[in-house]
N, C-alpha and C positions, 0 to 999 in steps of 0.2 A: 382228217387232220384239221386242227383249228387254223383259221386264217388270221385271227387276231392274237394279240399277246395277253389275253385275259388270264388271270391266275386260275390254276386248277388244283384240285385236291386229289391226292392219290393215297389210297389206304396203305397202312403199314404192311398189311398182309400181302398186298399186291407187289409192293417193293421187295419184300422178303422173297416172294416166289420168283420174281424176276432176277434177283441177286443169285438165288440158288441155280436157276437155269443158266445164267451167265457163267457161274463158277463151273458147272458141268461142261458147258460148251468150251470154255477156256482149257479145261483139263483134256478134253477129247482132241481139241485142235493141237495142243502141245504134244500130246501123245502121238498123233498122226505125223507131225513134223519130225518127232524123234525117230519114228520108224523110217521116214524118208531119208533122214541123215544117215541112219544105220544102213539103209539100203545102198546108198551111194558109196559109203565107206567099205562095206563088205563086198560089194560088186567088184571093187578093185582088188581086194585081198583074196576073196574066195567066191568065184562066180557061182558055185553050187548053192549058196544061200540066196542068191538073187531072186530066184523064182518064188521061194517061200515068202520073202519079205515083200516082193511085188504083189503077191496075192493079198497080204495083209493090208497094203495100201489101197488096193482096189476095193476091199471090203469096207474100209473105214471112211473113205472119201464121201460116199453118199450119206453116211450117218452125219458127218460134219456139216455137209451142205444142208441137210434136213434140220439140224439143230440151229444153224444160223438163220434159216428161214423162220423157225419157230420163235427164236429170240426177236427177230424183226417184227413178227406178228404180235408177240407179247408187248413189246415196246409201243407199237402202234396203238394197241388197245389201252395202254396206260395214258396216252396223251390224246386219245380221241375226244373230240368235242362232244359233250353230253347232248343227247338228242332230247328235244322238247316233246312232251307228249301232248297230243291234241285233246282238248276237252270234248267230252261226248255229250 
């Protein structure tokens, strides 16, 4: 991480790739929360659906966490201070 506030240049391709990853993560997170809400509502109305929806939540949560970590890593690489190469 840069310690100063020096200007940095990020390529358009890098920003587009990050935007795409962010869009995918947002979709997956929204989808997981929709399942959680459905789980809560259906558990009250029909407990037999509870197990099936709980299984979906258990499957999706690790994927969401992994995508968030990947986004964090991608963002960190975009703002990483360029490393100076040593002359040989």
